[in-house]
C-alpha positions as CSV (number, residue, x, y, z in Angstrom):
1,M,0.0,0.1,-0.1
2,A,1.1,3.4,-0.9
3,E,2.5,5.9,2.3
4,M,-0.3,8.2,2.9
5,N,0.1,11.2,5.5
6,L,-2.1,11.7,8.4
7,T,-4.6,13.5,6.8
8,Q,-5.2,11.2,3.8
9,R,-5.4,8.1,6.8
10,A,-8.2,10.1,8.5
11,A,-10.0,10.8,4.9
12,E,-9.5,7.2,3.8
13,A,-11.3,5.9,7.4
14,W,-13.9,8.3,7.0
15,L,-14.7,7.6,3.6
16,L,-14.6,3.8,4.1
17,A,-17.2,4.5,7.2
18,Q,-19.3,6.3,4.9
19,G,-19.6,3.2,2.8
20,H,-17.5,4.6,0.0
21,K,-15.0,2.1,-1.9
22,V,-11.9,4.1,-2.4
23,T,-8.9,3.7,-4.3
24,F,-5.7,6.1,-3.0
25,Q,-3.9,7.6,-6.1
26,R,-0.5,8.4,-4.6
27,R,0.8,11.8,-5.8
28,R,-2.1,12.3,-7.8
29,S,-5.5,14.7,-7.4
30,P,-7.9,13.7,-6.4
31,S,-6.1,11.3,-4.0
32,F,-9.4,8.9,-3.8
33,V,-11.3,7.7,-6.6
34,T,-14.4,5.4,-6.2
35,P,-14.9,2.6,-8.9
36,S,-17.8,5.1,-10.3
37,G,-15.8,8.0,-11.1
38,E,-15.8,10.0,-7.7
39,G,-13.3,11.7,-6.6
40,F,-12.3,12.9,-3.3
41,E,-9.4,15.5,-2.0
42,P,-8.6,15.8,1.4
43,K,-7.1,18.9,2.5
44,L,-5.5,20.1,6.0
45,V,-6.6,23.1,7.2
46,R,-4.1,25.3,9.2
47,H,-5.3,28.9,10.8
48,N,-8.5,28.4,8.4
49,A,-6.5,28.6,5.2
50,V,-6.2,26.1,2.6
51,V,-3.4,25.6,0.3
52,F,-3.3,24.4,-3.3
53,S,-0.8,24.3,-5.6
54,A,-1.4,25.6,-9.0
55,S,-0.8,22.1,-10.9
56,Q,-3.1,20.3,-8.2
57,L,-6.3,22.6,-8.9
58,A,-5.5,22.3,-12.9
59,A,-5.9,18.6,-12.4
60,L,-8.8,18.3,-9.9
61,R,-10.5,21.0,-12.6
62,A,-9.5,19.3,-15.7
63,S,-10.1,15.6,-14.6
64,F,-12.8,15.6,-11.7
65,P,-14.6,19.0,-11.9
66,T,-16.8,17.4,-9.6
67,A,-14.6,16.2,-7.0
68,T,-15.3,16.9,-3.5
69,L,-12.8,18.4,-0.8
70,L,-12.9,17.1,2.4
71,L,-11.4,19.7,5.0
72,F,-10.0,18.2,7.9
73,A,-8.5,20.2,11.2
74,A,-4.8,18.6,12.3
75,G,-5.3,15.4,14.1
76,A,-9.2,14.9,13.2
77,S,-10.9,11.9,12.6
78,E,-13.6,13.5,10.4
79,P,-14.0,16.5,8.1
80,E,-14.9,19.5,9.6
81,A,-16.2,20.6,6.4
82,V,-17.5,19.0,2.6
83,V,-17.6,20.8,-0.6
84,A,-17.3,20.3,-4.3
85,V,-14.3,21.8,-6.2
86,E,-16.6,23.2,-8.6
87,E,-18.2,25.3,-5.8
88,L,-15.0,27.1,-5.1
89,A,-13.1,30.1,-6.4
90,I,-9.6,29.7,-6.0
91,P,-8.0,32.0,-4.9
92,G,-10.6,33.4,-2.5
93,Y,-12.5,32.3,0.5
94,W,-15.5,30.0,1.0
95,R,-17.0,30.6,4.3
96,Q,-14.6,31.0,7.1
97,Y,-11.9,29.3,5.1
98,R,-9.0,31.1,3.1
99,L,-8.4,29.2,-0.1
100,V,-4.4,30.0,-1.2
101,L,-3.2,29.3,-4.4
102,T,0.8,28.5,-4.7
103,D,2.7,28.4,-7.8
104,L,5.5,25.6,-6.9
105,S,7.3,26.4,-9.9
106,R,8.6,29.8,-8.7
107,R,10.0,28.5,-5.7
108,A,13.8,29.1,-5.4
109,A,16.2,26.7,-5.4
């Protein structure tokens, strides 16, 4: 089994408890896909901010525009919010969450 971070592990456990049969996709977005094609992307919320890389957001919007984001607080066993990617304007705000877009290609070497 591919290695998952703590947020992904919590998301997998929660999805399975909700009755979803999911496959984990390491280093791909969304992180979890069902046999019927539903996508789920868990995100860690830090200081009410959710960070997306430009490539991650592009992949979600291109291949899984109806993917569902699962927003987890650190150490939580269930998401504090569940929302469809298509409902969000990124960068921007959704409810109390600041949605941040990063450009990893601009990082200093």
